[in-house]
N, C-alpha and C positions, 0 to 999 in steps of 0.2 A: 424430052428429056422433059421432067413436072419441076414446076417451079410453086414455092407457096410465100405469099405475100403476108408480111405481117404490118401490121395497121400499128404507128406510136404516134402518140399527140405531139406535137412542135414545139421545141421551148417556150415556154412562158404562156403557156396554153393555161395554166392554171396558176394561181397566185401561190406564190411561197410566201409561208411564215418567217418572218424574218427572226434573225438569229437572239434579238434581247427577248422576242417572246415568248422563245423555246427558252431560255435562260429561267424565266420568271414563274412559267409555267408550270403546276406540280403535276409530274405524269401518274400520281397515282403509288401504291407501294412498290418495293422489289417484286419480280415477276420470272421463275425462274421454270427451264424447261422440266427439270426434274427437281425432287425435293434434295432442297443439299443437307450435304454429310456433316455439315459443322454447326455448333449451336453450344448453350447449358445446357445441363440436365435437368431434366424436367422434375424438378426433385427444389423445394424449400432448404433454405440454408440451413442445417445444423451443427450441433459439436462435432470436432473430427471423430470422436468415441460411439456418435451413433451411430454412423456408417458401418455395416459389418468389415472385417478384413483391417480397418484401422485403429494405429496402435496412436494412442495420447505420447508427445512425449515431453518427459520431468521437469526439464528444463524451456519450458514455455509461459507465456505470458498468464495462460487457463492454470497452469500448474502449480504456479508462484499465486494466483487467486485462491486456488481451491486449501492450499497448503495456510496460506494466511489467515483463512478464513477459520480452518479449524485451530491453530494457535491463537487465534484469537477469543474462540470459546474457552481453550483452557484458560489464557491469561483472566479473562474476566471473572471464572469461576475462581482460578486462584486469589483475586482479588477479593472474594466475598469471603473466599474462607482465613484470609487472612485477617480480615475486620471482625471475625467470626472468633478469632484465635486472640485478635488486641481485649475484647470485650470479656471472655473467658478469664483472662490477666487481670484485668481491673477489675471485676468482680471476685477474683481471689484477693485480691489487694485490699478492698472492701473487708472480706472476711476476715484477714489478718486484724485490720485495723482494731473489728468489733472483740475481736479474741483479748484484746485488753482488757474488755470489761467483764466477759464471763465463759464457761463454755459456750461452744458451738451446737448444734445439733451433728449427730453424726453423719444423715440424710445431704444434707446440704451440704457438709464439707466432701462425700463421697459424687455429689452432684458436679459438685465446682473441679474435682482431682480429672470428673471424666468427662466434662467439657475440654478441661485444658488437655489432654491426652489425646481426645478424637482429634480436636481440630490440629494440633501438632502434629498428628500422622498423616491426617490430610492433607496438609499443606508440605508436609514433607515430598511426599509422593505428586502432590501439584508442582513444586519447585522444579524437581525432575521432568517429570512430563513435558511441562512448558517450556524448558531448557530446552529441551530435545529437538519439538518441534519448534521454537526458534531459530534454532541454529538451521536445522533443516531449510528453512523460509530464508534464513539468510544466502546461505551457496545456493540457493536457486536463483534468488534476487537478484544475488551479484551475479552471475553468471548470464542472466536474459540481461541484465542492464548494460553488461559489458558488448551483450552483442547487438545491444538495439543500439550504444552512442557510439562505438568502435574503438572504444579504448576499455584496459581494462584496472579493476582496483590496484592500489601499490603492495600490497600484502595479498600475497596465497591464501588459499583455505587454512592450510599447516600454519603457517603464523600468524594468521587470527585466533588457532582452537591454543594453540600455545600462550598468546595473552591470553584468552581469557582464563586458563587454568593456573600460571604463575599468579603466586601471590605479589599483587601491587602494582604488578603490568594488568593486571586484571579488572582494576578500576580505572586505566586510561584508555586503552586497545579498545576495548567494544563501543567503546565513544567516535573513535574516530572511523572504525570502520564501518559503521551508520551513519557516520556525517559523509562519508567517498561513499554509500553507496545514495545517500542523499541528494548529492552533488551528480552521480551520476544520473538517477533518474528524474532528475530535472531540467534534463539536457544543456548541462551548463560547460563552458569549454575545458578542454583534460588541464590547460597550464594556470588553471586561474585558481586561488586557493579555496579549501570548503570551506563554507559558513554554515553551522549546525544553526538549523531554525530554532525559536524558541521552547516548539514542544520537547524536540531533542536536549535542548539544553536543559530541560528541567526533566528529561526524563534522566539526564548524564549527572545530574544533580542526587536525585534519587538512589540511582544505581549504586552512586561512589556514597552515599549515605549510609546504603543497605551493609557494603562490606564494612565501613567503621563500627557501626551497629551488633554489625556481626563480632568484630574482634573486643569490643567494650563488651558486651553480654558475658563473652569465655573470660575474659581476666577479670570480672567480675566473680564470677561464680568461685576462684578461690577465697573469698572473705570468706569468714562463717560468724559472724556476729550476727545479730537477731536482725538489728537494723538495715545490715548490707544483706540479706535475706529476704527483708522488705521491699526496701530501693530493687534488686533483683526483678522480681515482678514487673514492676515497672518498666524497668529498664527491656523485660521482653515483652509487655505489653505494646512498647514506644519500636521498637523494633516489627514487631507484625505490623503497626501503621507505616512505616516507612515499607514493609514488603508489600504492602497493597498499593501503596504510593508507586512502585517499581512496575508490579503487573497491571494497573490500569493505566499507565503511564506507555509501556512498554505495547499494549495492546495497541492504541493509537498511533501508535510510531508504524507500528504494521500496518494498519489500515492505511494511513497517511502515504507509506510509499509503494504497497501493494496499488492506491487508486492512481499514484505516478503513472505508474507503468502503464494499464489499464489502456486502453485505447480510448477517446473521447465521445460520449454518448449523445449522439446529436438531439435526440429523446429531453436530454435534461437540460441543453444548451437554451436560454431563456434568448428568444428572438426581439434584439433594440432595435429602431427609429429613430433615426434624427428627426427632432420636428422645428428645432427652433436655435439658431448658431447666435450667441450676444458676442460684441469685443470682439469681433474677427477682424481682421484689416482686409483693404479693399485689396481687390485680385490687380497685379499690374498692368497697364493696359501697353498695347503697342503704340509704337511711335510712327509705325509706319502704314498703312496699306497697298496690297497689293493693285496691281492691276489689272480694272476688269472687274474687283468684287463691288457688289452693293453696297449703298451707305447702309 
């Protein structure tokens, strides 16, 4: 019978490392016998549409940002055209005042009429385009805000649209819709009453004023006296200025609400540190000392 003798060191022949040193020592990076099959893809972060085969959802934060940017551009352009139309009306009024003292040049009158007609046509087209883009932005922003905060608006999209079309209601409903949207994107509780910001109150005032100016201008056009026609030119100029205010404040409201919906950019946050604290109360001291603790 064959016997193989195996020599092993007796217990305690070599010093064993303590458990504390094993816990504190660094053993190096993880070591795998085979390459792991998990991990992140080897590519930088990109927009969803940058990866082939992916489709960006319309009701998303990025979709609201893109549509809001387009709506802002159209609104700023509308504001500029409205100011142009107001200046054209003012020039027409100046020509009307000068015509009392003599005949005017045909070229000057034709140029004034061309400016008034051109600015009016462009402003009407800009109003329709801006209205459609802003309504699309409001619908998407309401859906995204509802998914983020967990509660929906009090009015449906159909009710909000009806409130925008019906005369009288269109002076009140749009402001309350935007107030609810601003309340939601600010992450305020659902049971709290919406408090519109100062910017939104300014927009609401310009919006209601534009509706009232439109009604006054239409009713004033039925007067046929010479002085009424001259005053109607000033009313048109004032209406155009109010429309410019509506366009500018709407663009600012769209930018504000879109910014509140977007996540905070860490690079844009200013880092601050506490250098000194004045008039701070003294921290309370314990009235007892644990046994065995050093003095």
